N, C-alpha and C positions, 0 to 999 in steps of 0.2 A: 504493499499499499503506500502512496507517494507520502512524503512529509507534508503535513498540513500548517501552515502558518496562521497566525491569529487573524490575519486578513483574508482568509479563504472563506471565512463564514460570513453569511450563510450560504446553505448548500442551494443555489439557486441557479436557474437557467434564465436567458434572455433573449426576447424577441425585439429587435430594434430596427427602427426606419431611419435611414439616412437620405435626407432631401437635398437637392441641389439649392445652391444660393438664391436662384431664380424663383423658388418657391415662396420665398419670404418677402414680406412687404418692405418698403425702401430703407426705413431706418433700422429695422431688425436685420437685413439683409447686410447692410453697411457693417452693423456690430459683428455679424458672424463672420464676414470677409475680412475683418480686422482680427478676430479672434484666431481663424484658421492660419493665419500667418505668424501667430505667436512663435516665440522659440521653443517653449516647454508646454506641450499639452498633456492634460491630465489624463491617467490611464483609469481603467477599471477599478484597480484596487483603491485609488484616491477618491473615487466616488464612494466605495464601500467604508474607507476609513473616515471619511466625513460624515456619512450618516450614522455610524456607530458611535461617533464621539459625542453627538446629541444625545445620547441615551444614557450617558454618564451622570449627569448632573442630578440633584434632588431637589424638585422632581424633575423626572425625565423630560425632555423635548420631544414628543413623538413626531413632530412636524416642524421643518425648518420655518423660522420666522421670515424669512425672505427667500422668494425662488431663486434658484441656481442660475447663474450666469454662464455654466459651462456646458460643453458638448463634446461629443466624441467626433471626430473628424474622419473621412475616407475620401480618397481620390477615385473616381470612376470614370475610365476612358478619358482622363484630362480634366473631367469636371469635378471640382470640390463639392463634397456633400458632408451634412452636418446632421448629427443626431442630437438635439437639446436634452439634458438630463432630466429637466422638470422634476426636479428631487420632491419640491413641495406637493406638486400635484400629485404625484405618484405616492407619498406619505400619506396623504388624505385618503386615497383610494385604498391602499393597503390596510389602514386603520378600520376602515369601513368593514372589511372582512375578518378581521382577526377574532370576532365574537363566535364565527362559525368554525373556525380552526383551532381555539385554545380553550381548554375548561376554566371556566370563571374563576376560580382561585388564583389559577397560574396568570390569567391575563390581569386580575386585579393586583396582583404582587408585582408583575412587571410594568405595567401601565395603571395607576390608579384611575378609577371610574371618573372622579371629577376632572382629570388631565384628558381623558378621551373625550368626554362630552364636550368640554371647551374646544377642543380641536375641531371636533365635527361641527360645532355651531359656527365657527370660523370658517369651515368649508362651505356649509351652506350660504353665507353671506357672500363668499367669494363667488360661489356658482351662480348667483343672482347677476353679477356683474360680468362673468365669464361663461355663458351658458353653452358655448361651442367648444370650451377647451378640451383638448385629447392629448395624452402623452406619446411620445416617440418611442416609449421602451414599455414592454411588457415583461412580467416577471413570474416565472414557474417555480415555486418552492418545492425541493425535493423531488421534482420532476420536470420533464419537458413535456407539457400538455401535447397529446398525441394529434391534434388537430395540426400543431405546428409543422410536424413532419410532411404533411400533404403540400406545403409550399415550396420545398425544396427538392432537389434531386441528388441521388448518391454521387454523382459526378462533381457537385459542387462542396463535397465534404473536405474539409481541410484539418487533418489530425497531425498535431505536433507534440509528440510526446516529450520533448526536451524541455517544454514550458511549464507544464503542459497545457494545451488548448484543443478544442475540438468546436469548430464552428462549421456554419454553411453560409454563404452569400449568394443571393440570386437577384437578378433584375426585377423591379417591381411587376413589370408585364407578365413575367414568368410566374411569378407567385399568384397574381389573380388569375391567370389563365389555368393554373393548377386547381385553386380553389374552385373555380366554376367547373371544370371536368370531375372534380371529386364528388361535389355537391349532386351532380347530374347521376354518376354511377350509383351513389347511395340513395337518393330519392328513386331511382328507378327500381331499386331492389329493396333494401331495407326501410325506406321511407323517413324513419325517425329514430332518434336515439342521441346519446351524448356525442358522438363523433359529428354527426349531423349539426347539433347545436353548436359545437364548437367550431366548425368551418364556417357557419353563417356568422357568429360572433367575429371571428378573426377577419373574415372577408369584408364584412361591414367596417370594421378599423381600417384596413388597408385602403377603402376607397376614398378616405380623407385626405390621402397624401398624393403628391406630385407622381405622374405616371412613369418619371424617369428617375424615381427614387431607387435605393438599395436596400434590400431586405436581408437582415443578419439574424440566424439563429445562433446562439452562443450556448455552449454548456455550462460557461461560467464556473462557479464553485463546485458543480456537479462533478468535474473531473477528479475533485479529491474524495469523492464518495466511492469512486470506482477504481478498480485495479488497471494497470495500463493495458494487461491482456484484455480485460473487459472491453476498453475503449477501442481497442485496436480491431476487435471483433463486431463492435457495435455500428451496424449498417441500417438505422432505424428508418431513414428515408427509404431506403430500398425495400424495406418490408412494408412500409406503407404504400408505395407505388404498387408492388406485388399484389398487394390486397385490393386496392382500388382497380388493377388491370384485371384481377380474377373476376371481380363484379362485372364490369364491362363486358367481360369475354364468355360470361354465363358459366363460370368454373368456380363453384361456390367452395368446392375442397380447397382448391389452391387458395383462394382468398382467405379462408378460415385459418389455414397454416399460417399464413404470412402474418395475418392480423393477430394470432394468437402468439407468435413469437414476440411480436411488438409490445402486447399487453403484459406478457409475463414478464419482459425483461424490466419494464417500468414499474410494475408492481412491486419487484425485488427491490428497486431503488426507494420506493416511497416508502416501504415498510422499514427502512433503515432509521427513519427519523424517530421510531419509537424503541430503539435499541438502546440499552444503557451501558 
C-alpha cells in the first residue's frame, strides 16, 4: 500500500470542467487570463490544505468566509482553460448532504448544529442573489460515481504510478455525446434506475458549460485507498463502455458481466470507509 501523507485525505475523486477563457465575461476573463500567467499555480494538495485548515479553529469554519480566487489551469490545443475552485459554493453544497452521510452524534461532534444552521442560512441568502450558480468541480467521497465513467473512454486513461495519479481527460463534446448514447441504451432496455438518474444529473450539469471545455475525471485521494496493482488493473471506463455496448447490441449477459465487475470493484472501495 502506498504511503499516505496527511494531505492525502479525504479519499475523494473529482469531476472537473476546464472552460476556455472566452467562456467568461469581460472582467472575470481578464482576471483568469492574468491568473493563468502566474509564476506559481496552486496544486490539488494546496486546495485540500486550505480546506482542512478551516476546520481546525474552535468553533470550526465549515464554509470559507470568502470565495476562492484560485483555479486549476490546463492548456487544450493551445487554448488556456481554467477550472475555478469555487470552494465556498462547494462547501455549502457538501454541508447540505452531511446529515445523510454521518450519524447525528458524529456530525454534531465535528460540526455543531448551530454552526451548520448558520452556514446554511448564509447559503440561502447567497442563493437568492446567485440563483444560477454552479460549481466547476464535483466530488465523489470514497468512490467514483459510476455514471462518471460513461463520460470517458479507456483510451483517455492516464495512470502514473510514480506520482501516483489516475485520471481521464476528454473534450466536452465527447463527454456529452457519450452521455446521450448511454442514456439511450439504458432507456431502451432498463428504463430507470440509479445509473439512469446519475447520467441525467451529470448530463444536465455538463450542459451549463462551454462546448469547447475539457472534462477531467480524477481519482484524487482514492489512489491512496487502493494498491498500485489494483490501480494498474482498473479499467472502469472500459467496463462501463462494454456494459452499455452490450445493452445496445442486445447482449444482456455481456452487459451484466461488465457492469457487475464495475459495481463490485467500487463496492469494495466504498466499504473501506467503515474499516477501523
